[in-house]
C-alpha positions in Angstrom: 61.5 116.0 98.3 64.4 113.7 99.3 63.6 110.0 99.5 64.1 108.4 102.9 67.1 106.1 102.8 66.6 102.6 104.2 63.0 103.3 105.0 61.6 100.4 107.1 65.0 98.7 107.4 65.6 96.7 110.6 69.1 96.3 111.8 69.0 94.1 114.9 71.1 91.3 116.4 74.0 90.0 114.4 73.0 92.1 111.3 73.2 95.2 113.4 76.7 94.3 114.7 77.9 93.5 111.2 76.5 96.8 109.9 78.3 98.8 112.6 81.5 96.8 112.0 81.4 97.6 108.3 80.8 101.3 108.9 83.7 101.4 111.4 85.9 99.7 108.9 84.9 102.3 106.2 85.4 105.3 108.5 88.3 104.3 110.7 90.1 101.3 109.4 90.1 101.9 105.7 92.0 105.2 106.0 94.7 103.4 107.9 94.8 100.6 105.3 95.0 103.1 102.5 97.8 105.0 104.2 99.7 101.7 104.8 99.2 100.5 101.3 100.4 103.8 99.9 103.5 104.0 102.0 104.3 100.4 101.1 103.9 101.4 97.4 106.1 104.5 97.8 108.8 102.5 99.5 109.0 99.9 96.7 111.2 100.8 93.7 110.6 97.7 91.6 108.7 98.0 88.3 105.7 96.0 89.5 104.9 98.1 92.5 102.3 100.3 90.8 100.4 97.2 89.4 100.4 95.6 92.8 99.0 98.8 94.3 96.2 98.8 91.8 95.3 95.2 92.3 95.5 95.4 96.1 93.1 98.4 96.1 90.7 96.7 93.7 90.6 93.5 95.8 89.9 95.4 99.0 87.0 97.4 97.4 85.3 94.4 95.8 85.6 92.5 99.1 83.9 95.3 100.9 81.1 95.4 98.3 80.6 91.7 98.8 80.3 92.3 102.5 77.7 95.0 101.8 75.6 92.7 99.6 75.7 90.1 102.3 74.5 92.7 104.8 71.6 93.6 102.5 70.7 89.9 102.2 70.4 89.6 105.9 68.7 92.9 106.8 64.8 93.0 106.6 63.6 96.1 104.8 67.0 96.8 103.3 67.3 96.2 99.6 69.6 96.9 96.7 67.7 100.1 96.0 69.0 101.5 99.2 72.5 101.1 97.9 71.7 103.1 94.8 70.8 100.2 92.5 67.6 101.7 91.1 66.6 104.1 88.3 67.0 107.7 89.5 63.8 109.9 89.4 63.7 113.0 87.4 64.3 116.1 89.6 66.4 119.2 89.8 69.1 117.1 91.4 69.4 114.7 88.4 69.5 117.8 86.1 72.3 119.3 88.1 74.1 115.9 88.1 73.8 115.6 84.4 75.3 119.1 83.9 78.1 118.3 86.4 78.9 115.0 84.5 79.0 116.9 81.2 81.4 119.5 82.6 83.6 116.8 84.1 83.8 115.0 80.8 84.7 118.3 79.0 87.5 118.9 81.6 88.8 115.3 81.3 88.9 115.5 77.5 90.8 118.8 77.7 93.2 117.3 80.3 93.8 114.3 78.0 94.6 116.5 75.1 97.1 118.5 77.1 98.8 115.2 78.1 98.8 114.0 74.5 100.5 117.3 73.4 103.2 116.7 76.0 102.1 119.5 78.3 103.1 118.9 81.9 100.1 118.4 84.2 100.8 119.4 87.8 99.3 117.2 90.5 100.1 116.6 94.2 103.0 114.2 94.6 100.9 111.5 96.3 98.4 111.5 93.4 100.9 111.8 90.6 102.8 108.8 92.0 99.8 106.6 91.3 99.5 107.6 87.6 100.2 104.8 85.1 103.4 105.0 83.1 103.2 101.9 80.8 100.6 100.2 78.6 100.1 97.4 81.2 99.7 100.0 84.0 97.2 102.0 81.9 95.0 98.9 81.3 95.1 98.0 85.0 94.4 101.6 86.0 91.4 101.6 83.7 90.0 98.6 85.6 90.8 100.3 88.9 88.9 103.4 87.7 85.8 101.3 87.0 86.2 99.6 90.4 86.3 102.9 92.2 83.4 104.3 90.3 81.2 101.3 91.2 82.5 100.2 94.6 83.0 103.6 96.3 79.5 104.7 95.3 78.0 101.5 96.7 80.0 101.9 99.9 80.1 105.6 100.7 76.8 106.7 99.2 74.9 103.4 99.4 75.7 101.3 102.4 77.1 104.0 104.6 74.0 106.2 104.2 71.6 103.3 104.5 73.2 102.1 107.7 73.3 105.6 109.1 69.7 106.2 108.3 68.6 102.8 109.7 70.5 103.3 113.0 69.6 107.0 113.4 66.2 107.5 111.6 66.0 111.1 112.8 69.0 112.2 110.7 68.0 114.8 108.2 69.3 114.6 104.6 72.0 117.3 105.0 73.5 115.4 108.0 73.6 112.3 105.9 75.4 114.3 103.2 77.9 115.5 105.8 78.4 111.9 107.0 79.2 110.7 103.5 81.5 113.7 102.7 83.5 113.4 105.9 83.9 109.6 105.5 85.0 110.0 101.9 87.5 112.7 102.8 89.0 110.6 105.6 89.4 107.5 103.5 91.6 109.6 101.1 93.9 110.8 103.9 96.9 109.3 102.0 96.4 111.9 99.3 97.2 114.7 101.7 95.2 117.8 102.7 94.4 118.8 99.1 93.2 115.3 98.2 91.0 115.2 101.3 89.4 118.6 100.6 88.7 117.5 97.0 87.2 114.3 98.2 85.1 116.1 100.8 83.5 118.3 98.1 83.1 115.5 95.6 81.7 113.1 98.3 79.2 115.7 99.5 78.1 116.6 95.9 77.6 112.9 95.0 75.6 112.4 98.3 73.3 115.3 97.3 72.8 113.7 93.9 72.3 110.3 95.4 69.7 111.4 98.0 67.9 113.9 95.7 67.5 111.5 92.8 66.2 108.7 95.0 
């Protein structure tokens, strides 16, 4: 019932090398870049440090998406649909995804109301350090949230799974889910163990929804 990702895609020659390099960057280099960027941010005490952190993260993610689009343009059989840019099909997975999205929105609205009432919200130190504190930071953080919502899906559910399926056609859907979940967890190493576990569960859930909905 799960659509084959990158069915018929051909990754050969230079395109294959670029695809492997992009995946290596996502799985191995990006976690190091994220840790470096976060430590640099935590070491800076000037008022503009948080805004620079937001902008640096956004610039990196959009650059990686541009690289992914260039890869699609050069790979026969690989198209934007393999990166998730197609309408989802109706299935039990999309129903579960809709319910999950609704529950997430309810939780976020409740959290926002607690913050508005002045209730202290406890979060890991590495996460709370990234939270905006001024109007300018809130605007920039909103842009970063959109960036993460688009770019990380294209990269960790789209291009990563498409390349994995093209390079190893025998991988079953659940192994692809595990690949996406592990890569997503590792890239959030800077958030500590709790952040990595949360990212693992979230990444795996989104991969199930991605594959199951086509």
